[in-house]
C-alpha positions as a printed NumPy array, in Angstrom:
array([[-11.844, -13.787,  -3.198],
       [ -8.358, -13.484,  -2.566],
       [ -6.675, -15.287,   0.071],
       [ -2.765, -15.895,   1.78 ],
       [ -2.023, -17.916,   4.504],
       [  0.839, -16.62 ,   6.401],
       [  2.82 , -17.974,   9.594],
       [  2.717, -15.512,  12.95 ],
       [  6.21 , -14.935,  13.784],
       [  5.805, -12.248,  17.047],
       [  7.427, -13.718,  19.748],
       [  4.007, -13.655,  21.675],
       [  1.583, -14.039,  18.731],
       [ -1.072, -12.113,  17.914],
       [ -1.661, -10.193,  20.948],
       [ -3.204,  -6.327,  21.516],
       [ -0.413,  -4.509,  19.599],
       [ -0.181,  -6.831,  16.399],
       [ -3.768,  -7.42 ,  16.506],
       [ -4.43 ,  -3.366,  16.312],
       [ -2.138,  -2.912,  13.362],
       [ -3.673,  -5.692,  11.271],
       [ -7.013,  -4.103,  12.24 ],
       [ -5.93 ,  -0.768,  11.125],
       [ -4.445,  -1.974,   8.211],
       [ -8.024,  -4.159,   7.323],
       [-10.234,  -1.277,   8.059],
       [ -8.958,   0.822,   5.124],
       [-10.416,  -0.997,   2.725],
       [-14.074,  -1.462,   1.571],
       [-13.894,  -5.298,   0.984],
       [-14.961,  -7.817,   3.631],
       [-12.111,  -9.007,   5.348],
       [-11.981, -12.115,   7.562],
       [ -8.821, -13.988,   9.285],
       [ -8.974, -17.797,  10.19 ],
       [ -7.41 , -19.873,  12.84 ],
       [ -8.014, -23.37 ,  14.003],
       [-11.539, -23.49 ,  12.122],
       [-12.68 , -20.07 ,  13.211],
       [-12.909, -17.342,  11.244],
       [-13.609, -13.582,  12.308],
       [-13.783, -10.187,  10.87 ],
       [-10.103,  -8.491,  10.633],
       [-11.66 ,  -5.105,  11.169],
       [-12.753,  -6.423,  14.986],
       [-10.174,  -6.046,  17.327],
       [-12.45 ,  -8.043,  19.697],
       [-12.772, -10.443,  16.839],
       [ -9.225, -10.809,  16.407],
       [ -8.092, -11.294,  20.108],
       [-10.54 , -13.88 ,  20.736],
       [ -8.922, -16.184,  18.151],
       [ -6.061, -15.856,  20.913],
       [ -3.458, -16.656,  17.87 ],
       [  0.022, -17.995,  19.514],
       [  3.565, -17.619,  17.88 ],
       [  4.325, -19.864,  14.967],
       [  0.542, -20.264,  13.94 ],
       [ -1.021, -20.371,  10.531],
       [ -3.475, -18.203,   9.771],
       [ -5.216, -17.501,   6.635],
       [ -6.488, -13.93 ,   5.723],
       [ -9.333, -13.679,   3.06 ],
       [-10.802, -10.488,   1.25 ],
       [-13.698, -10.423,  -0.823],
       [-14.79 ,  -7.304,  -2.469],
       [-14.264,  -4.573,  -4.948],
       [-10.349,  -3.727,  -3.262],
       [ -9.375,  -7.363,  -2.405],
       [ -6.289,  -7.612,  -4.374],
       [ -5.155,  -4.473,  -3.006],
       [ -6.755,  -5.308,   0.307],
       [ -4.898,  -8.83 ,   0.659],
       [ -1.28 ,  -7.029,  -0.212],
       [ -1.556,  -4.168,   1.951],
       [ -2.359,  -5.915,   5.06 ],
       [  0.492,  -8.587,   4.322],
       [  2.978,  -5.986,   3.414],
       [  1.988,  -3.981,   6.836],
       [  2.372,  -7.224,   8.919],
       [  5.586,  -8.065,   7.336],
       [  7.033,  -4.405,   8.108],
       [  5.988,  -4.774,  11.622],
       [  7.604,  -8.523,  12.06 ],
       [  4.078, -10.113,  12.864],
       [  4.192, -12.293,   9.853],
       [  6.527, -14.434,   7.742]])
């Protein structure tokens, strides 16, 4: 299992647009990919799951990947979210 902890820097948090970016990035991989916030963990391939966390700006989240392409998944998701100025 690979995981990273990052800070959400989008001024309004992980709302619909950045959540869609995150879900689209995660959906490209075979691995099981989850995002955790305040003790809750959801499937990062589910827009409803990600949105249900209600992640505000300046929050720490943990993205974890488990599967055959976990290394590539963690790196690619982090790169996409950084490129969109969603995480730091």
